[in-house]
C-alpha positions as CSV (number, residue, x, y, z in Angstrom):
1,M,-26.4,20.8,-0.8
2,A,-25.5,17.2,-1.7
3,A,-28.0,15.2,-3.8
4,R,-29.5,12.2,-2.1
5,V,-29.1,8.9,-4.0
6,T,-29.8,5.2,-3.9
7,L,-26.5,3.2,-4.3
8,I,-27.0,-0.2,-5.9
9,T,-24.1,-2.6,-6.3
10,G,-24.0,-5.4,-8.8
11,A,-26.4,-3.4,-10.9
12,S,-25.5,-4.5,-14.4
13,S,-27.5,-7.7,-14.5
14,G,-29.9,-10.0,-12.7
15,I,-31.6,-8.9,-9.5
16,G,-29.4,-5.8,-9.3
17,L,-30.5,-4.6,-12.7
18,E,-34.2,-5.2,-11.8
19,L,-33.7,-3.4,-8.4
20,A,-32.3,-0.4,-10.3
21,K,-35.4,-0.3,-12.5
22,V,-37.8,-0.6,-9.6
23,F,-36.1,2.1,-7.5
24,A,-35.9,4.4,-10.5
25,A,-39.6,3.8,-11.4
26,H,-40.4,5.1,-7.9
27,G,-38.4,8.3,-8.4
28,H,-35.1,7.4,-6.8
29,T,-31.9,8.7,-8.4
30,C,-29.7,5.7,-8.5
31,V,-25.9,5.3,-8.4
32,L,-25.3,2.1,-10.5
33,V,-22.1,0.2,-9.6
34,A,-20.8,-2.8,-11.4
35,R,-17.7,-4.0,-13.4
36,R,-19.2,-3.7,-16.9
37,A,-19.5,-0.1,-17.9
38,E,-21.3,-0.8,-21.2
39,L,-24.1,-2.7,-19.4
40,L,-24.5,0.1,-16.9
41,A,-24.9,2.5,-19.8
42,E,-27.5,0.4,-21.4
43,L,-29.4,0.2,-18.1
44,A,-29.2,3.9,-17.6
45,D,-30.7,4.5,-21.1
46,T,-33.5,2.1,-20.3
47,I,-34.3,3.9,-17.0
48,V,-34.3,7.3,-18.7
49,A,-36.5,6.0,-21.6
50,A,-39.0,4.7,-19.0
51,G,-39.2,8.2,-17.5
52,G,-37.0,7.6,-14.4
53,P,-34.3,10.0,-13.1
54,E,-31.0,9.8,-14.9
55,P,-28.8,7.4,-13.0
56,V,-25.1,8.0,-12.0
57,I,-22.8,5.4,-13.5
58,I,-19.7,4.3,-11.6
59,P,-18.0,1.3,-13.2
60,C,-16.1,-0.4,-10.4
61,D,-14.8,-3.9,-9.6
62,L,-15.7,-4.1,-5.9
63,A,-13.6,-7.2,-5.6
64,A,-10.4,-5.2,-6.3
65,A,-8.2,-4.0,-3.5
66,G,-9.2,-0.5,-2.3
67,A,-12.3,-0.5,-4.5
68,V,-14.8,0.5,-1.8
69,A,-12.7,3.4,-0.6
70,K,-12.4,4.6,-4.2
71,L,-16.1,4.3,-4.7
72,A,-16.8,6.3,-1.5
73,D,-14.4,9.0,-2.7
74,E,-16.1,9.2,-6.1
75,I,-19.5,9.6,-4.5
76,V,-18.1,12.5,-2.3
77,A,-16.4,14.0,-5.3
78,R,-19.7,14.1,-7.2
79,D,-21.4,15.8,-4.2
80,L,-23.8,12.9,-3.6
81,E,-25.1,11.4,-0.3
82,V,-26.4,7.9,0.0
83,D,-29.7,7.7,1.7
84,I,-30.5,4.1,0.6
85,L,-27.8,1.4,0.2
86,V,-28.6,-1.7,-1.7
87,N,-25.9,-4.4,-1.2
88,N,-26.5,-6.8,-4.1
89,A,-23.0,-7.6,-5.5
90,G,-21.9,-11.2,-4.8
91,F,-21.4,-14.6,-6.4
92,G,-21.4,-18.3,-5.6
93,L,-19.4,-21.4,-6.4
94,A,-20.8,-24.9,-6.5
95,G,-18.8,-28.0,-5.6
96,V,-17.1,-29.6,-2.6
97,A,-15.1,-26.9,-0.8
98,R,-11.8,-28.8,-0.8
99,S,-12.0,-29.4,-4.5
100,L,-12.8,-25.8,-5.5
101,D,-10.2,-23.1,-6.1
102,R,-9.2,-21.7,-2.7
103,E,-8.5,-18.2,-4.0
104,Q,-11.8,-18.0,-5.7
105,Q,-13.6,-19.1,-2.5
106,L,-11.7,-16.5,-0.4
107,A,-12.6,-13.9,-3.1
108,M,-16.2,-14.9,-2.6
109,I,-15.9,-14.2,1.1
110,D,-14.3,-10.8,0.4
111,L,-17.1,-9.7,-1.9
112,N,-20.1,-11.3,-0.3
113,I,-19.1,-10.4,3.3
114,R,-16.2,-7.9,3.5
115,T,-17.4,-5.6,0.8
116,L,-21.0,-5.6,2.0
117,T,-19.9,-4.9,5.5
118,D,-17.4,-2.1,4.4
119,L,-20.1,-0.4,2.4
120,T,-22.6,-0.6,5.2
121,L,-20.2,0.9,7.7
122,R,-18.9,3.6,5.4
123,F,-22.4,4.9,4.5
124,S,-24.3,4.3,7.8
125,D,-23.8,7.9,8.9
126,S,-25.2,9.2,5.6
127,V,-28.2,6.7,5.7
128,V,-28.9,7.7,9.3
129,R,-28.7,11.4,8.5
130,H,-31.4,11.0,5.9
131,R,-33.4,8.4,7.8
132,G,-33.0,6.1,4.8
133,G,-32.6,2.4,4.4
134,I,-30.4,-0.6,3.8
135,L,-31.4,-3.5,1.6
136,N,-29.0,-6.5,1.7
137,V,-29.5,-9.2,-0.8
138,A,-28.9,-12.5,1.0
139,S,-30.6,-15.8,0.0
140,V,-32.8,-18.5,1.3
141,A,-29.5,-20.3,1.6
142,A,-28.9,-18.2,4.6
143,F,-31.2,-20.4,6.6
144,L,-29.4,-23.6,5.7
145,P,-26.1,-25.4,5.9
146,G,-24.7,-25.9,2.4
147,P,-22.7,-29.0,1.7
148,G,-21.9,-28.6,-2.1
149,M,-21.8,-24.8,-1.8
150,A,-20.5,-24.6,1.7
151,V,-18.7,-21.2,1.5
152,Y,-21.5,-19.5,-0.4
153,Y,-24.2,-20.6,2.1
154,A,-22.0,-19.5,5.0
155,T,-21.6,-16.0,3.4
156,K,-25.3,-15.6,3.1
157,A,-25.8,-16.7,6.7
158,F,-23.5,-13.9,7.7
159,V,-25.5,-11.4,5.5
160,L,-28.7,-12.4,7.2
161,S,-27.3,-12.2,10.7
162,F,-25.5,-8.9,10.1
163,T,-28.7,-7.4,8.5
164,E,-30.8,-8.4,11.5
165,A,-28.3,-7.0,13.9
166,Q,-28.0,-3.7,12.0
167,R,-31.7,-3.5,11.9
168,A,-31.8,-3.6,15.7
169,E,-28.9,-1.1,16.1
170,L,-30.4,1.4,13.6
171,R,-34.1,1.2,14.5
172,K,-34.0,4.1,16.9
173,A,-32.4,6.3,14.2
174,G,-35.4,5.7,11.9
175,V,-33.5,3.6,9.4
176,R,-35.2,0.7,7.6
177,V,-33.0,-2.4,7.3
178,T,-34.1,-5.4,5.3
179,A,-32.7,-8.8,4.1
180,L,-33.9,-10.0,0.7
181,C,-33.7,-13.8,0.7
182,P,-34.7,-15.2,-2.7
183,G,-34.5,-18.8,-3.9
184,P,-32.9,-19.7,-7.2
185,V,-33.3,-16.9,-9.7
186,P,-32.7,-17.4,-13.5
187,T,-29.7,-15.0,-13.9
188,G,-26.0,-15.2,-14.8
189,F,-25.4,-16.1,-11.2
190,Q,-26.1,-19.8,-11.8
191,A,-23.7,-20.1,-14.7
192,R,-20.9,-18.4,-12.7
193,A,-21.7,-20.6,-9.7
194,G,-21.3,-23.7,-11.9
195,F,-24.5,-25.6,-11.3
196,V,-27.4,-26.7,-13.5
197,P,-30.9,-25.9,-12.1
198,G,-33.0,-29.0,-11.3
199,M,-36.6,-29.6,-10.3
200,D,-36.0,-28.1,-6.9
201,S,-35.0,-24.9,-8.6
202,K,-38.1,-24.9,-10.7
203,V,-40.3,-25.1,-7.5
204,L,-38.4,-22.3,-5.7
205,T,-37.6,-20.0,-8.7
206,V,-39.1,-16.5,-8.8
207,A,-38.3,-14.1,-11.7
208,A,-35.6,-11.5,-11.0
209,A,-38.2,-8.7,-11.6
210,D,-40.6,-10.1,-9.1
211,V,-37.8,-10.6,-6.5
212,A,-36.7,-7.0,-7.0
213,R,-40.2,-5.7,-6.6
214,A,-40.7,-7.7,-3.4
215,G,-37.4,-6.4,-2.1
216,Y,-38.3,-2.8,-2.8
217,E,-41.8,-3.1,-1.2
218,G,-40.4,-4.9,1.8
219,L,-37.8,-2.2,2.4
220,M,-40.4,0.5,2.1
221,V,-42.6,-1.1,4.7
222,N,-39.6,-2.0,6.8
223,R,-39.8,-5.8,6.8
224,Q,-37.0,-7.6,8.5
225,V,-36.8,-10.4,5.9
226,V,-38.3,-10.7,2.5
227,L,-38.8,-14.2,1.1
228,P,-40.2,-14.0,-2.4
229,G,-42.5,-16.8,-3.4
230,F,-44.7,-19.2,-1.4
231,A,-42.3,-22.1,-1.6
232,V,-39.4,-20.0,-0.4
233,R,-41.4,-18.6,2.5
234,A,-42.2,-22.1,3.6
235,I,-38.5,-23.1,4.1
236,P,-37.8,-21.3,7.3
237,V,-41.0,-22.5,8.8
238,L,-40.3,-26.2,7.8
239,L,-36.8,-26.0,9.2
240,R,-38.2,-25.6,12.7
241,F,-39.6,-29.1,12.6
242,I,-36.9,-31.0,10.6
243,P,-33.8,-32.4,12.4
244,R,-30.6,-30.7,11.3
245,A,-29.0,-33.9,10.2
246,L,-31.8,-34.5,7.7
247,V,-31.5,-30.9,6.4
248,L,-27.8,-31.5,5.8
249,A,-28.4,-34.7,3.9
250,A,-31.2,-33.1,1.8
251,V,-29.1,-30.1,0.8
252,A,-26.1,-32.3,0.0
253,K,-28.3,-34.5,-2.3
254,V,-29.7,-31.5,-4.0
255,Q,-26.2,-30.0,-4.6
256,Q,-24.9,-33.3,-6.0
257,R,-27.7,-33.3,-8.6
258,R,-26.8,-29.7,-9.6
259,S,-23.0,-30.2,-10.1
């Protein structure tokens, strides 16, 4: 009989790393996927030292062509079945879209949207069979237009919309589906994105460990959307009362200060 596992992408750092720790601390056997094998090995050692089940490490660059298919084949070859899928892998780029590298922006779409969708569709049958769950890491950016990070914001809007639709489709099968939508989190993501956190980030920031814990708890109780932190939770509420033009102007001003 195949072993049931929690598959976590982008697990080598940041929110993904903390999610792996939280799931393992609650007894889940995790499959850790990321590009950097040495960091995955360090994380696995940390999990075992803390008394968690020994994770399965699968180094994989999910941005590479055919990577998702190879990952799925590897999971089958190891006689594993995914009952919880955590789609965390992704990145952002700051700057005016027409000035940023086109290929990097298309690669962002591929990883943030195509890979997440591919993984969800490939493992849906397994998740349904085990009445498990899907946790998609989106962002508070999903609720906003994003001049200054236009493509990134748009990818996260897709993740939120797709998550909510999958939640509706899979509800009758007993599957929990949750979107985790944090604000700025102090991780390597910000350096890769190319922006310097400002006062707005300080107000919205929640530590990666706290975001991961909120995401885990939200999935377990089957929340539709998890917004870690009071300031982040306030944003979708405030957006109901603020004209879209003002929101656009405010986001553009914030992004100008960051770049």
